[in-house]
C-alpha positions as CSV (number, residue, x, y, z in Angstrom):
1,M,4.6,-0.8,-23.4
2,I,2.9,-3.7,-21.9
3,I,4.6,-5.6,-18.9
4,C,3.5,-9.1,-17.7
5,L,4.0,-10.1,-14.1
6,T,4.3,-13.8,-13.6
7,W,3.6,-14.5,-10.0
8,T,2.0,-17.4,-7.9
9,I,0.0,-16.6,-4.6
10,L,-1.1,-19.7,-3.6
11,P,1.8,-21.9,-3.9
12,P,1.5,-25.9,-3.5
13,K,3.5,-26.7,0.1
14,N,5.5,-29.2,-1.1
15,I,7.4,-27.3,-4.0
16,K,10.8,-27.4,-3.3
17,N,13.4,-24.7,-2.7
18,L,10.6,-22.3,-1.7
19,K,10.4,-20.7,1.7
20,I,7.9,-17.9,1.2
21,I,4.8,-19.6,1.3
22,N,2.5,-17.6,3.2
23,E,-0.4,-16.1,1.2
24,N,-0.5,-12.8,2.8
25,V,3.3,-12.3,2.9
26,R,3.3,-13.1,-1.1
27,L,0.5,-11.0,-2.0
28,K,1.7,-8.3,0.1
29,D,5.3,-8.1,-1.9
30,Y,2.9,-8.4,-5.3
31,L,1.1,-5.6,-4.5
32,E,3.7,-3.1,-3.5
33,N,5.3,-4.0,-7.2
34,I,2.0,-3.3,-8.6
35,L,1.7,0.1,-6.9
36,F,5.1,0.5,-8.1
37,L,4.3,0.3,-11.7
38,I,1.1,2.1,-11.7
39,T,2.3,5.1,-9.7
40,K,6.2,5.5,-10.5
41,T,6.6,4.4,-13.8
42,N,5.7,5.2,-17.5
43,I,4.3,1.4,-18.3
44,K,0.7,1.8,-19.6
45,K,-0.4,-1.4,-19.7
46,I,0.0,-4.1,-16.8
47,V,-1.2,-7.8,-16.7
48,F,-0.8,-9.6,-13.8
49,C,-1.1,-13.3,-14.8
50,E,-1.2,-16.0,-11.9
51,N,-1.5,-19.7,-11.6
52,S,-3.2,-20.7,-8.5
53,N,-6.6,-19.7,-9.6
54,Y,-6.5,-16.9,-6.6
55,N,-9.4,-14.0,-6.6
56,S,-9.9,-11.2,-4.5
57,D,-11.7,-7.8,-4.4
58,I,-8.4,-5.8,-3.7
59,L,-7.5,-6.7,-7.5
60,L,-10.4,-4.7,-8.5
61,F,-9.6,-2.1,-6.7
62,I,-6.2,-2.3,-8.0
63,E,-7.7,-2.1,-11.5
64,K,-9.7,1.0,-10.3
65,L,-6.5,2.5,-9.3
66,A,-4.8,2.1,-12.7
67,Q,-7.7,3.8,-14.2
68,I,-7.1,6.8,-12.0
69,Y,-3.6,7.1,-13.5
70,W,-4.5,6.7,-16.8
71,K,-3.1,2.8,-16.8
72,K,-4.6,-0.5,-17.9
73,F,-4.6,-3.2,-15.5
74,E,-5.4,-6.6,-16.4
75,Y,-5.5,-9.8,-13.8
76,I,-5.9,-13.3,-15.1
77,T,-5.6,-16.2,-13.0
78,F,-5.9,-19.9,-13.8
79,L,-4.9,-23.2,-12.0
80,W,-1.5,-24.9,-12.8
81,N,-0.5,-28.6,-13.7
82,S,0.0,-29.6,-9.8
83,K,1.8,-32.9,-10.9
84,K,4.2,-30.9,-13.0
85,V,4.7,-28.3,-10.9
86,V,5.8,-30.3,-7.9
87,T,8.0,-32.7,-9.9
88,N,9.9,-30.0,-12.1
89,W,9.9,-27.3,-9.6
90,R,8.6,-23.7,-9.7
91,W,10.3,-22.4,-12.8
92,Y,8.2,-24.8,-14.7
93,W,5.3,-22.8,-13.7
94,E,7.3,-19.9,-14.5
95,Q,6.9,-20.8,-18.4
96,E,3.2,-22.4,-17.8
97,I,2.2,-18.9,-16.9
98,L,4.0,-17.0,-19.8
99,N,2.0,-19.5,-22.3
100,Y,-1.4,-18.6,-20.5
101,F,-0.6,-14.5,-20.7
102,I,0.3,-15.0,-24.4
103,D,-3.3,-17.2,-25.0
104,N,-5.6,-15.2,-23.0
105,S,-4.5,-11.7,-21.9
106,K,-6.7,-9.0,-23.6
107,L,-4.4,-6.2,-23.4
108,L,-1.6,-7.7,-25.7
109,D,-4.0,-8.3,-28.5
110,W,-2.8,-4.2,-29.3
111,E,0.9,-4.9,-28.5
112,N,3.8,-6.5,-30.7
113,D,6.2,-6.7,-27.6
114,F,6.3,-7.1,-24.1
115,Y,8.4,-6.7,-21.1
116,K,8.5,-9.8,-18.9
117,L,9.0,-9.7,-15.0
118,T,9.2,-12.4,-12.3
119,W,7.7,-12.8,-8.9
120,R,8.6,-10.0,-6.6
121,Y,11.5,-8.3,-8.5
122,K,11.0,-4.6,-8.7
123,V,13.2,-2.7,-11.4
124,K,13.8,0.7,-10.0
125,N,15.1,2.2,-13.4
126,I,12.5,0.7,-15.6
127,N,11.6,4.1,-16.9
128,E,15.1,4.7,-18.3
129,I,15.1,1.0,-19.7
130,V,11.8,1.3,-21.4
131,S,12.8,4.8,-22.9
132,L,16.1,3.4,-24.1
133,E,14.8,0.0,-25.4
134,A,11.9,1.6,-27.4
135,N,13.2,0.3,-30.9
136,N,14.5,-2.9,-29.9
137,K,12.4,-6.1,-29.9
138,N,14.1,-8.9,-28.2
139,I,16.5,-8.3,-25.2
140,F,18.2,-10.7,-23.1
141,V,21.2,-11.1,-21.0
142,K,23.5,-13.2,-19.0
143,M,22.8,-14.1,-15.3
144,S,26.3,-12.3,-14.7
145,P,29.7,-12.3,-16.8
146,L,30.9,-15.6,-15.3
147,D,27.0,-17.4,-15.5
148,N,26.3,-18.1,-19.0
149,R,22.8,-18.8,-18.2
150,C,20.0,-16.4,-19.5
151,S,18.4,-14.2,-16.8
152,T,14.8,-14.9,-17.2
153,A,13.5,-12.3,-14.2
154,F,13.2,-9.6,-16.6
155,F,13.2,-9.6,-20.5
156,K,11.9,-8.3,-23.4
157,S,10.2,-10.1,-26.2
158,N,8.8,-9.8,-29.5
159,I,5.6,-12.1,-29.5
160,E,6.3,-13.6,-32.8
161,F,9.6,-14.5,-31.6
162,F,8.3,-15.6,-28.3
163,K,5.9,-18.0,-29.8
164,K,8.2,-19.2,-32.3
165,N,11.0,-20.0,-29.9
166,F,9.6,-20.1,-26.3
167,Y,5.9,-20.8,-26.6
168,G,5.3,-24.8,-25.3
169,I,8.9,-25.3,-24.1
170,W,7.8,-26.1,-20.3
171,E,8.6,-29.7,-21.0
172,K,12.1,-29.3,-21.3
173,I,12.4,-27.5,-18.0
174,N,13.2,-29.6,-15.0
175,D,15.2,-27.9,-12.0
176,E,15.7,-31.2,-10.6
177,L,17.8,-32.5,-13.7
178,W,19.9,-29.5,-13.3
179,E,22.1,-28.2,-15.9
180,N,20.7,-27.7,-19.3
181,N,17.3,-28.4,-18.2
182,Q,16.9,-25.1,-15.8
183,I,14.7,-22.4,-17.5
184,E,18.1,-20.1,-17.7
185,W,19.9,-23.0,-19.7
186,V,16.8,-23.8,-21.8
187,Y,16.4,-20.1,-22.9
188,R,20.3,-19.6,-23.2
189,N,20.6,-22.5,-25.8
190,I,17.4,-21.5,-27.7
191,L,18.7,-17.9,-28.2
192,L,22.2,-19.3,-29.1
193,L,20.5,-20.5,-32.3
194,N,18.9,-16.9,-33.0
195,K,21.9,-15.0,-32.1
196,W,21.4,-12.2,-34.7
197,E,17.6,-11.6,-33.4
198,F,18.4,-10.3,-29.8
199,S,20.5,-7.7,-28.3
200,N,21.5,-6.9,-24.5
201,F,20.2,-4.2,-22.4
202,K,21.7,-0.8,-22.9
203,K,21.0,-0.3,-18.9
204,L,21.1,-3.2,-16.9
205,P,18.3,-3.3,-14.6
206,I,18.4,-2.4,-11.0
207,F,16.5,-5.1,-8.9
208,E,15.3,-4.8,-5.7
209,A,13.3,-7.7,-4.2
210,N,12.5,-10.5,-1.4
211,T,13.0,-13.6,-3.2
212,G,10.8,-16.8,-2.9
213,S,14.0,-18.4,-1.2
214,W,14.3,-15.3,1.0
215,Y,17.5,-13.9,-1.3
216,K,17.5,-10.2,-0.7
217,L,18.3,-7.7,-3.7
218,K,18.8,-4.1,-3.1
219,E,19.8,-1.1,-5.3
220,N,23.8,-0.5,-4.6
221,F,25.3,2.4,-6.3
222,L,29.1,1.1,-6.4
223,K,28.0,-2.5,-7.4
224,D,25.4,-1.7,-10.0
225,S,27.7,0.7,-11.7
226,I,30.2,-1.7,-11.6
227,K,27.7,-4.2,-13.6
228,N,26.7,-1.7,-16.2
229,I,30.5,-1.0,-17.2
230,L,30.7,-4.8,-17.7
231,N,27.6,-4.6,-19.8
232,I,29.6,-2.2,-21.9
233,L,32.2,-4.4,-22.4
234,W,29.4,-6.9,-23.7
235,L,30.3,-9.2,-20.8
236,Y,26.5,-10.0,-20.2
237,K,26.0,-10.8,-23.7
238,I,24.4,-14.2,-24.2
């Protein structure tokens, strides 16, 4: 199984609603997540796709470390469309990164499906999820039972399904225009047209993260248990 990590190490300074812009802070969080995936999970292929054209020798070290754990690590980077990133906000670059990953990842060549994980989000129960969802190709859920938007922080997609439905949709994404133009709305509206081709997670991901807006996510047994009960009742289904 392969996972794509969509991140930006050197964000533009004038991007809206982004609080954490320090290169070292961002890189530290990213590396912690990569090390978690390499040393603590069953994920065999890890692709770090980054869009600020950042290069560092430490990423070569990560590649060597992955080999020690019998895993494959690929780092691919490019330079964003700076004008669009600034005017359409950061979720535009999220989709831009995914398109670049689809077009350029060598590790993806031998896969049919992939997991996508955004920013600094660490999925604490990822081993359980990967095991439970081995036979499912496309998995998407709502952000919450009361929020109909699709959660794009973590999902699973068949490559052909992604190419057919999501590839090249970045022009529709503009956070400033709000509803129906945010990435979560764009994904939801597309999925509703293909409602028989995807399922929801059997177990919801347990996130741990310091997000780009300083919002912190932590594992909480009671809260996570309630969310999974609601998920069993299909209240997270798009």
